[in-house]
N, CA, C and O atoms as a GROMACS GRO file, in nm:
protein
  368
    1SER      N    1   5.732  11.524   5.182
    1SER     CA    2   5.755  11.638   5.268
    1SER      C    3   5.841  11.598   5.386
    1SER      O    4   5.847  11.481   5.424
    2SER      N    5   5.907  11.695   5.442
    2SER     CA    6   5.983  11.671   5.565
    2SER      C    7   5.887  11.650   5.680
    2SER      O    8   5.778  11.706   5.682
    3ALA      N    9   5.928  11.569   5.776
    3ALA     CA   10   5.850  11.549   5.898
    3ALA      C   11   5.903  11.644   6.004
    3ALA      O   12   6.024  11.659   6.019
    4THR      N   13   5.814  11.709   6.077
    4THR     CA   14   5.855  11.802   6.181
    4THR      C   15   5.797  11.761   6.316
    4THR      O   16   5.703  11.682   6.323
    5GLY      N   17   5.855  11.815   6.420
    5GLY     CA   18   5.807  11.785   6.554
    5GLY      C   19   5.823  11.638   6.591
    5GLY      O   20   5.743  11.584   6.668
    6VAL      N   21   5.925  11.574   6.537
    6VAL     CA   22   5.946  11.431   6.561
    6VAL      C   23   6.022  11.411   6.691
    6VAL      O   24   6.120  11.479   6.719
    7SER      N   25   5.975  11.315   6.769
    7SER     CA   26   6.045  11.273   6.890
    7SER      C   27   6.077  11.125   6.878
    7SER      O   28   5.997  11.047   6.826
    8VAL      N   29   6.195  11.087   6.925
    8VAL     CA   30   6.241  10.948   6.918
    8VAL      C   31   6.291  10.908   7.056
    8VAL      O   32   6.356  10.987   7.125
    9ALA      N   33   6.260  10.784   7.095
    9ALA     CA   34   6.312  10.730   7.222
    9ALA      C   35   6.385  10.600   7.192
    9ALA      O   36   6.340  10.520   7.110
   10ASP      N   37   6.496  10.580   7.258
   10ASP     CA   38   6.573  10.457   7.245
   10ASP      C   39   6.608  10.410   7.386
   10ASP      O   40   6.678  10.478   7.460
   11VAL      N   41   6.557  10.292   7.422
   11VAL     CA   42   6.589  10.234   7.552
   11VAL      C   43   6.722  10.162   7.538
   11VAL      O   44   6.735  10.072   7.455
   12LEU      N   45   6.818  10.200   7.617
   12LEU     CA   46   6.951  10.140   7.611
   12LEU      C   47   6.944   9.998   7.670
   12LEU      O   48   6.911   9.982   7.787
   13PRO      N   49   6.973   9.896   7.589
   13PRO     CA   50   6.965   9.758   7.638
   13PRO      C   51   7.065   9.729   7.749
   13PRO      O   52   7.164   9.800   7.766
   14VAL      N   53   7.037   9.623   7.824
   14VAL     CA   54   7.121   9.581   7.936
   14VAL      C   55   7.266   9.560   7.893
   14VAL      O   56   7.357   9.586   7.972
   15GLY      N   57   7.289   9.514   7.771
   15GLY     CA   58   7.423   9.480   7.727
   15GLY      C   59   7.514   9.596   7.694
   15GLY      O   60   7.628   9.574   7.654
   16TYR      N   61   7.466   9.720   7.710
   16TYR     CA   62   7.546   9.836   7.671
   16TYR      C   63   7.550   9.942   7.782
   16TYR      O   64   7.459   9.951   7.865
   17SER      N   65   7.657  10.021   7.781
   17SER     CA   66   7.668  10.139   7.868
   17SER      C   67   7.698  10.258   7.778
   17SER      O   68   7.783  10.250   7.689
   18ILE      N   69   7.629  10.368   7.801
   18ILE     CA   70   7.646  10.488   7.718
   18ILE      C   71   7.782  10.551   7.743
   18ILE      O   72   7.830  10.551   7.856
   19VAL      N   73   7.844  10.604   7.640
   19VAL     CA   74   7.970  10.678   7.653
   19VAL      C   75   7.931  10.825   7.670
   19VAL      O   76   7.864  10.882   7.584
   20ALA      N   77   7.973  10.885   7.779
   20ALA     CA   78   7.938  11.024   7.809
   20ALA      C   79   7.974  11.117   7.695
   20ALA      O   80   8.082  11.107   7.637
   21GLY      N   81   7.883  11.208   7.663
   21GLY     CA   82   7.907  11.309   7.561
   21GLY      C   83   7.902  11.259   7.418
   21GLY      O   84   7.948  11.328   7.327
   22SER      N   85   7.846  11.140   7.396
   22SER     CA   86   7.851  11.082   7.262
   22SER      C   87   7.719  11.088   7.185
   22SER      O   88   7.711  11.037   7.073
   23ILE      N   89   7.617  11.148   7.240
   23ILE     CA   90   7.485  11.152   7.176
   23ILE      C   91   7.477  11.273   7.084
   23ILE      O   92   7.510  11.384   7.124
   24ASP      N   93   7.431  11.250   6.959
   24ASP     CA   94   7.423  11.359   6.863
   24ASP      C   95   7.282  11.417   6.853
   24ASP      O   96   7.189  11.366   6.915
   25ASN      N   97   7.268  11.523   6.776
   25ASN     CA   98   7.140  11.587   6.743
   25ASN      C   99   7.056  11.625   6.865
   25ASN      O  100   6.933  11.622   6.859
   26GLY      N  101   7.120  11.661   6.975
   26GLY     CA  102   7.048  11.710   7.091
   26GLY      C  103   6.982  11.603   7.175
   26GLY      O  104   6.896  11.634   7.258
   27GLY      N  105   7.020  11.478   7.157
   27GLY     CA  106   6.964  11.369   7.238
   27GLY      C  107   7.004  11.383   7.383
   27GLY      O  108   7.113  11.430   7.415
   28ILE      N  109   6.914  11.341   7.472
   28ILE     CA  110   6.939  11.352   7.616
   28ILE      C  111   6.925  11.214   7.678
   28ILE      O  112   6.827  11.143   7.654
   29TYR      N  113   7.024  11.174   7.757
   29TYR     CA  114   7.024  11.045   7.824
   29TYR      C  115   6.963  11.059   7.962
   29TYR      O  116   7.004  11.145   8.041
   30ASN      N  117   6.865  10.975   7.993
   30ASN     CA  118   6.802  10.970   8.125
   30ASN      C  119   6.852  10.842   8.191
   30ASN      O  120   6.801  10.733   8.162
   31ALA      N  121   6.949  10.854   8.279
   31ALA     CA  122   7.012  10.737   8.340
   31ALA      C  123   6.914  10.654   8.421
   31ALA      O  124   6.923  10.532   8.422
   32GLY      N  125   6.820  10.718   8.490
   32GLY     CA  126   6.723  10.645   8.572
   32GLY      C  127   6.634  10.553   8.490
   32GLY      O  128   6.599  10.444   8.535
   33ALA      N  129   6.598  10.597   8.372
   33ALA     CA  130   6.512  10.518   8.284
   33ALA      C  131   6.593  10.447   8.176
   33ALA      O  132   6.536  10.373   8.095
   34THR      N  133   6.723  10.469   8.173
   34THR     CA  134   6.814  10.419   8.070
   34THR      C  135   6.760  10.442   7.929
   34THR      O  136   6.766  10.353   7.844
   35THR      N  137   6.709  10.561   7.905
   35THR     CA  138   6.659  10.596   7.771
   35THR      C  139   6.733  10.717   7.717
   35THR      O  140   6.780  10.802   7.792
   36ILE      N  141   6.741  10.722   7.585
   36ILE     CA  142   6.791  10.839   7.514
   36ILE      C  143   6.672  10.896   7.440
   36ILE      O  144   6.603  10.824   7.368
   37ASN      N  145   6.647  11.026   7.458
   37ASN     CA  146   6.532  11.090   7.396
   37ASN      C  147   6.578  11.207   7.309
   37ASN      O  148   6.660  11.289   7.350
   38TRP      N  149   6.522  11.212   7.190
   38TRP     CA  150   6.540  11.325   7.099
   38TRP      C  151   6.402  11.386   7.078
   38TRP      O  152   6.304  11.314   7.068
   39SER      N  153   6.394  11.518   7.072
   39SER     CA  154   6.264  11.582   7.048
   39SER      C  155   6.281  11.704   6.959
   39SER      O  156   6.390  11.758   6.946
   40GLY      N  157   6.169  11.746   6.898
   40GLY     CA  158   6.171  11.863   6.812
   40GLY      C  159   6.252  11.846   6.685
   40GLY      O  160   6.302  11.944   6.630
   41LEU      N  161   6.266  11.724   6.639
   41LEU     CA  162   6.347  11.697   6.520
   41LEU      C  163   6.271  11.728   6.391
   41LEU      O  164   6.148  11.715   6.385
   42THR      N  165   6.344  11.768   6.290
   42THR     CA  166   6.291  11.778   6.154
   42THR      C  167   6.362  11.671   6.073
   42THR      O  168   6.485  11.667   6.066
   43VAL      N  169   6.284  11.583   6.012
   43VAL     CA  170   6.340  11.474   5.934
   43VAL      C  171   6.317  11.503   5.786
   43VAL      O  172   6.203  11.502   5.740
   44PRO      N  173   6.425  11.530   5.711
   44PRO     CA  174   6.411  11.560   5.568
   44PRO      C  175   6.377  11.434   5.490
   44PRO      O  176   6.384  11.323   5.544
   45LEU      N  177   6.343  11.450   5.363
   45LEU     CA  178   6.310  11.336   5.277
   45LEU      C  179   6.422  11.234   5.270
   45LEU      O  180   6.396  11.115   5.251
   46THR      N  181   6.543  11.278   5.286
   46THR     CA  182   6.658  11.187   5.278
   46THR      C  183   6.680  11.109   5.407
   46THR      O  184   6.766  11.022   5.412
   47GLY      N  185   6.603  11.139   5.512
   47GLY     CA  186   6.617  11.070   5.640
   47GLY      C  187   6.709  11.144   5.736
   47GLY      O  188   6.765  11.248   5.702
   48LEU      N  189   6.722  11.089   5.853
   48LEU     CA  190   6.803  11.150   5.958
   48LEU      C  191   6.867  11.038   6.039
   48LEU      O  192   6.798  10.945   6.081
   49ASN      N  193   6.997  11.047   6.061
   49ASN     CA  194   7.067  10.950   6.144
   49ASN      C  195   7.081  11.005   6.285
   49ASN      O  196   7.124  11.118   6.304
   50LEU      N  197   7.044  10.924   6.382
   50LEU     CA  198   7.064  10.958   6.523
   50LEU      C  199   7.163  10.857   6.577
   50LEU      O  200   7.140  10.736   6.570
   51THR      N  201   7.273  10.906   6.630
   51THR     CA  202   7.377  10.814   6.675
   51THR      C  203   7.426  10.848   6.815
   51THR      O  204   7.411  10.959   6.865
   52TYR      N  205   7.484  10.747   6.876
   52TYR     CA  206   7.552  10.762   7.005
   52TYR      C  207   7.648  10.645   7.018
   52TYR      O  208   7.634  10.544   6.948
   53ARG      N  209   7.746  10.658   7.106
   53ARG     CA  210   7.844  10.551   7.127
   53ARG      C  211   7.816  10.481   7.258
   53ARG      O  212   7.768  10.541   7.354
   54VAL      N  213   7.847  10.351   7.259
   54VAL     CA  214   7.829  10.270   7.378
   54VAL      C  215   7.952  10.184   7.402
   54VAL      O  216   8.035  10.164   7.313
   55THR      N  217   7.961  10.135   7.522
   55THR     CA  218   8.056  10.030   7.557
   55THR      C  219   7.976   9.902   7.564
   55THR      O  220   7.870   9.899   7.627
   56VAL      N  221   8.026   9.796   7.502
   56VAL     CA  222   7.957   9.668   7.508
   56VAL      C  223   7.999   9.598   7.636
   56VAL      O  224   8.117   9.573   7.659
   57ASN      N  225   7.900   9.567   7.720
   57ASN     CA  226   7.926   9.503   7.848
   57ASN      C  227   7.945   9.352   7.830
   57ASN      O  228   7.902   9.295   7.730
   58ALA      N  229   8.010   9.290   7.927
   58ALA     CA  230   8.025   9.144   7.925
   58ALA      C  231   7.886   9.080   7.931
   58ALA      O  232   7.798   9.131   7.999
   59PRO      N  233   7.866   8.970   7.860
   59PRO     CA  234   7.735   8.904   7.861
   59PRO      C  235   7.691   8.861   8.001
   59PRO      O  236   7.771   8.812   8.080
   60THR      N  237   7.564   8.881   8.028
   60THR     CA  238   7.506   8.838   8.156
   60THR      C  239   7.413   8.719   8.137
   60THR      O  240   7.377   8.652   8.233
   61GLY      N  241   7.375   8.693   8.012
   61GLY     CA  242   7.281   8.586   7.985
   61GLY      C  243   7.136   8.632   7.988
   61GLY      O  244   7.045   8.552   7.967
   62ALA      N  245   7.113   8.762   8.014
   62ALA     CA  246   6.976   8.815   8.016
   62ALA      C  247   6.917   8.806   7.876
   62ALA      O  248   6.985   8.829   7.776
   63ALA      N  249   6.790   8.771   7.869
   63ALA     CA  250   6.722   8.760   7.739
   63ALA      C  251   6.723   8.894   7.668
   63ALA      O  252   6.685   8.996   7.726
   64GLY      N  253   6.765   8.895   7.543
   64GLY     CA  254   6.762   9.016   7.462
   64GLY      C  255   6.856   9.126   7.507
   64GLY      O  256   6.832   9.243   7.476
   65GLU      N  257   6.962   9.094   7.579
   65GLU     CA  258   7.046   9.199   7.636
   65GLU      C  259   7.116   9.286   7.533
   65GLU      O  260   7.159   9.396   7.568
   66TYR      N  261   7.131   9.244   7.409
   66TYR     CA  262   7.197   9.326   7.308
   66TYR      C  263   7.102   9.373   7.198
   66TYR      O  264   7.147   9.432   7.100
   67ILE      N  265   6.974   9.348   7.212
   67ILE     CA  266   6.876   9.393   7.111
   67ILE      C  267   6.840   9.538   7.139
   67ILE      O  268   6.801   9.574   7.250
   68ASN      N  269   6.854   9.621   7.035
   68ASN     CA  270   6.828   9.764   7.051
   68ASN      C  271   6.718   9.807   6.954
   68ASN      O  272   6.732   9.791   6.833
   69VAL      N  273   6.609   9.861   7.008
   69VAL     CA  274   6.496   9.906   6.926
   69VAL      C  275   6.463  10.050   6.965
   69VAL      O  276   6.434  10.078   7.081
   70ALA      N  277   6.468  10.140   6.867
   70ALA     CA  278   6.428  10.279   6.888
   70ALA      C  279   6.290  10.297   6.827
   70ALA      O  280   6.252  10.223   6.736
   71GLN      N  281   6.215  10.395   6.876
   71GLN     CA  282   6.083  10.420   6.818
   71GLN      C  283   6.051  10.567   6.813
   71GLN      O  284   6.097  10.646   6.896
   72VAL      N  285   5.971  10.603   6.714
   72VAL     CA  286   5.917  10.739   6.705
   72VAL      C  287   5.808  10.749   6.811
   72VAL      O  288   5.718  10.666   6.817
   73THR      N  289   5.816  10.851   6.895
   73THR     CA  290   5.716  10.868   7.000
   73THR      C  291   5.618  10.979   6.971
   73THR      O  292   5.512  10.986   7.033
   74ALA      N  293   5.651  11.067   6.875
   74ALA     CA  294   5.560  11.177   6.839
   74ALA      C  295   5.601  11.234   6.704
   74ALA      O  296   5.717  11.224   6.663
   75SER      N  297   5.504  11.293   6.636
   75SER     CA  298   5.528  11.359   6.508
   75SER      C  299   5.413  11.453   6.480
   75SER      O  300   5.299  11.426   6.519
   76ASP      N  301   5.441  11.565   6.413
   76ASP     CA  302   5.336  11.660   6.377
   76ASP      C  303   5.250  11.612   6.261
   76ASP      O  304   5.138  11.657   6.242
   77GLN      N  305   5.305  11.517   6.181
   77GLN     CA  306   5.234  11.470   6.064
   77GLN      C  307   5.186  11.326   6.083
   77GLN      O  308   5.245  11.250   6.159
   78PHE      N  309   5.079  11.290   6.012
   78PHE     CA  310   5.029  11.154   6.011
   78PHE      C  311   5.125  11.067   5.932
   78PHE      O  312   5.172  11.107   5.825
   79ASP      N  313   5.155  10.952   5.984
   79ASP     CA  314   5.241  10.856   5.915
   79ASP      C  315   5.164  10.726   5.901
   79ASP      O  316   5.139  10.658   6.001
   80PRO      N  317   5.124  10.689   5.779
   80PRO     CA  318   5.036  10.574   5.759
   80PRO      C  319   5.099  10.440   5.796
   80PRO      O  320   5.026  10.343   5.818
   81ASP      N  321   5.232  10.431   5.805
   81ASP     CA  322   5.292  10.302   5.838
   81ASP      C  323   5.362  10.303   5.974
   81ASP      O  324   5.454  10.225   5.998
   82SER      N  325   5.318  10.392   6.062
   82SER     CA  326   5.377  10.401   6.194
   82SER      C  327   5.272  10.440   6.296
   82SER      O  328   5.184  10.521   6.269
   83THR      N  329   5.283  10.382   6.414
   83THR     CA  330   5.198  10.420   6.526
   83THR      C  331   5.289  10.473   6.636
   83THR      O  332   5.343  10.396   6.715
   84PRO      N  333   5.307  10.605   6.642
   84PRO     CA  334   5.400  10.660   6.741
   84PRO      C  335   5.366  10.622   6.884
   84PRO      O  336   5.250  10.619   6.924
   85ASN      N  337   5.472  10.592   6.959
   85ASN     CA  338   5.464  10.565   7.102
   85ASN      C  339   5.383  10.441   7.137
   85ASN      O  340   5.324  10.436   7.245
   86ASN      N  341   5.378  10.340   7.048
   86ASN     CA  342   5.303  10.220   7.081
   86ASN      C  343   5.390  10.113   7.147
   86ASN      O  344   5.338  10.011   7.192
   87ASP      N  345   5.521  10.136   7.154
   87ASP     CA  346   5.614  10.047   7.223
   87ASP      C  347   5.594   9.902   7.183
   87ASP      O  348   5.596   9.812   7.268
   88ASP      N  349   5.576   9.878   7.053
   88ASP     CA  350   5.552   9.740   7.009
   88ASP      C  351   5.677   9.658   6.992
   88ASP      O  352   5.669   9.536   6.974
   89GLY      N  353   5.794   9.721   6.997
   89GLY     CA  354   5.919   9.646   6.985
   89GLY      C  355   5.944   9.590   6.848
   89GLY      O  356   6.033   9.507   6.830
   90ASP      N  357   5.868   9.634   6.750
   90ASP     CA  358   5.885   9.586   6.614
   90ASP      C  359   6.020   9.632   6.561
   90ASP      O  360   6.048   9.752   6.559
   91GLN      N  361   6.102   9.539   6.517
   91GLN     CA  362   6.236   9.572   6.471
   91GLN      C  363   6.244   9.585   6.320
   91GLN      O  364   6.353   9.599   6.266
   92SER      N  365   6.132   9.580   6.250
   92SER     CA  366   6.137   9.589   6.104
   92SER      C  367   6.120   9.732   6.058
   92SER      O  368   6.122   9.758   5.938
   0.00000   0.00000   0.00000
């Protein structure tokens, strides 16, 4: 079945800067929290791509500055292999 009421959050890593106007599917950038949030999504069986463009910043040496992990923060349906909004940083 399709998943409904899905929300996704992506914290923009230190190594990137968002390109204005580049977020798709109704995503909203919160500059203060450096997060991109999508809400009210319907994810069909074939999946859903959420994209945005960034500028890659010069390296600062900060740990993990280019690692990007997005997570599902909410869903109307139970998902046996996901814990929404647990912020575990799991990249698998």
